[in-house]
C-alpha positions, 0 to 999 in steps of 0.5 A, a space after each residue: 644078711 640076706 637080700 630083702 629082693 622086694 624092697 631092692 626091686 622097688 629101690 632100683 625100679 624107683 631110682 632108674 625110672 624113665 632112664 634107658 641109658 645102659 651104662 647109667 643103669 648099670 651103674 646104679 643096679 651094680 651100687 644098689 645090689 653091692 650094698 644090699 648084702 655082705 655076701 657081694 664082695 664084687 658086683 658089677 658088668 661086663 658089657 658086649 663090645 664086639 663080636 664074642 667080647 665083653 668089657 668091664 663096665 661099671 662095677 663095685 669092689 676091687 679092679 675086675 678083668 678088663 676083656 672076657 671073651 665068650 669063649 672064657 670063664 663063667 661070664 663068658 658062658 653066661 654070654 654064650 649061653 645065655 643062662 644063669 651061672 651059678 658056681 659054688 667053687 669057682 676052683 672046680 670050674 673049667 676055665 675060670 678066670 681068676 680075676 680076684 685071688 678071694 673069689 670062691 664063688 660067683 653068680 653071673 647072670 646074662 643082661 638083655 633088652 626087652 627086645 632080646 639083645 644081649 647088652 652084657 652079663 651081671 657078675 657077682 663075686 663073693 668070698 664065700 663058697 657056696 654063696 649063691 642060691 637059685 633064689 637069688 639068680 631068680 630075684 636078680 634076673 627079674 630086677 635085670 629084666 625089669 631095669 633093662 627092658 627098655 636100655 639102649 
């Protein structure tokens, strides 16, 4: 099953209309995206909580790492560079942080407000290698931009 991103975007927009609380938005996005595709094994957010520091936020799936510095792993790289990270094989990614031994591939996107403030990163893990495409990254980045535009 592959995601119908047009429908997913409309569903998330309808559910979050008028909402500006970042955690409420994160919880809703994590839930909707997680259940949209069986490739998505763990789906969640790491929030910026201090200088160069991410802490776990709303997620779906097994437990995640609680704290990730910007200097480490795929999530840290997305926060540091503010660029999407598509990792086909986590074993080949230097300094990958293994929060779950079942993770084989990962997609991490920076999450910013419309004003450009970094709120955190959106992390999707898959137990399949090479699970994510540029199409996934672009479609999800557009959903995140729309959803968090007015977030506080």
